[in-house]
N, C-alpha and C positions, 0 to 999 in steps of 0.2 A: 281192726279192720285194716288191710293193707291197702294203702293209696293205689289206685291205679295210674300208670304213666300215659300221658295222652301223647299221641303222634303228631308232630308238628311238620308243617311243609315249609319252614325257615331253613335259609340256608346254614349247613353247619359251619362252626367257627374256622376250621381249616379250609372250607372252601371260600369263605369270606376271605380269608387271608390270600389264598392265591388268587384271587380276582383282583385284590389289592396290589399284589405285585405284578400281575399283567398291566395295571394301569399306569405303574409308576415310570416304565420308559416313555409312555406319551407326555407325562409331565415334564420328564427331563429334557425331551426335544422340545417340546413348546418353551421351556425355559431359555433353551441354548439358542432358540430362534430369536425371542426377544433380546436376548443379550447381545446377539451378533447383529442385529438391527441397530440397536441403541449404537453399539460401537461402529458402524459404518454410518449412522447419522452424524457422530460427533466427528469423524475423519473427513466426512464432507464439508461439515460447517467451518472445520479448523484447516482445512488446505483450498478448500474449493468455494467456500464463504467469501464474502468482502472481507479484504485484508486491514488489519489493524492499521493505524498511524505510524507505530514503530516499525512495522514490517515493510510499510511504503518508504519510511525513511531509510531503513537498512537496504534495500533494493535500489534506491535513488544513490546511495553512496557507492555500493558495489557497481552500479553502472558508470558513475563518474570514474569510477577507479581503473575500468576494463575498457572505455569506449563504447558503451554500448548503447547507441543512440536509440535503438528499436525497444528497449526496456524503458527508456525514460518517455517514449510516446506511449507505451502501454501502459504506465503508471499515471498519465494525465487524464483531465476529464475531457472527453470528446468534443464537448462545447467550446473549450477554451481552444483545442487544436482548431476547430472549424471556423471559430470567429476570428482568431488572428492568424490565421494562415499557416500553422505550425506544422512542418512536415519533418520526415528523418532527415532528410537534405539539410534544409536550412536550419535545423537544431545542430547538426553537425558542424556546419559552415560556422555556426556563431561559439560553439565551444572549440572548435579548432583554432580560431582566431583569439581566443580568450584563456580559458580554463586550460585547454589541451595544448597550447602552444608550443610549451617545452615538454611534453608528453603527459602521461596520465598522472594525476595526483595520487598521494598517499596520506591517510590518515595518521597525524601526530598524536593524536588523544581522542577519548570517545568524544561524541558530540554533546553540547550542552543544551538544556532547554526541556520543552515537553508540551503537553497540552495545556492551552491557556482557555479560551471561551471554550463553550461546548462544541463549536463546530471548527475550532482551528487549532494546530499544534505548529511550533516550530523550534528548530534545534539549529545551534550555532556550529559549523563545522570549522576544524583545525587540521590543516594540511602541513606537510613536512617543509613545504614550499613557500609557508606564509612569510610575508615581510614584516618586520618590527615596523609598527606605526601604520601598517597599511590597512586597507578595507576588508574585513572576514566575508564568508559567505555563509549562508544559512539554507536549510532545506525547510521550505514551507507548506503543508499538507492542510489540504480542506476537506470537511465533511458535507458533501453533497447530497441533498436528501434522497435521490434516486440513483446515484452510483457509488456513493460511500467515500472512504478517504482516497483523495486523488492528491497527486503533486501539483503543485503549483509552478507549471514548468516554466513560463514566461518569466515569473518571479526569479527562477534559478539562473534562467541565462542573462537577467538582469545584474544579478549579484557576481555571476562570473564575470560579467563585462567590468565591474567597478573593482572586484577583486585585481583582474589582471591589469587596470590602469593604476591601481594604488590609491584611487580617492574616489568618492561618490559623483564629484561633480564631473571629473574627467572620464570616469566610468559612464556618467549618464549620456555624454556627448558620444562616446563610442559604441554604447548600446544602440541609440539612435541611428547612427552610421551604419551600423551593420543591419540593424532591421531594415533599413531603406535599401540597401544592397541585396537582402535575401527575400524580400516581398514580404515581411512581419507587418502587420498594420495596426499593432496596440500591444497593451501588455495587461497582465491581471495584477491587481494589489492583493494583499493579504485578507481582505475581505471580502473576496472574491468578486470585485466590481473591476470592471473594464474601462481601461483608458486608452481611447482610440485616436491615434495619431491623425491630425488634421491631412497629412499626406502620408505615404509610408515614408517612415525613418527621418522626421523632420530632426534638423540639428538647432538646439535652442540656441 
């Protein structure tokens, strides 16, 4: 007895393959969209997100080498600027009387240092114009809970005064004198603590 073939309403294999082919472009477009979104997110975090301490360091050095006071202000924490009355004008005046007195410095070697405690990093700077036996400079960067890694600008100004004077003792006196002349009312140490002057720019 010859078996009878039953008719089926199922889609034939050829039709099934054709449907798969029609669905593949949607899959490719979806995958491309996901990859594009992921790449855009990476770019945003890398270039628009909070800067790393190394990036703050490098931008600080570049600003010191080019006389870019606006960049130094942008790299600093707004609370330090407001608390100590730091402005583009008085920051320029401080550096013009110290580090920039003989022109803008140039690096002689890569900075030494790195991240210490979880919320601080510091690097020693080496300028071509460093004097033997003189006081060096450092870039200190602090990780604030709400603004991320920021330059300790007042600490940098203090270091510039000590570097220019050739000693910490003479540099302290010069720093306080210049602060008094420019309306800066204190300084921030490496632990993000403010040291407020009894009066603007006291001379010890």
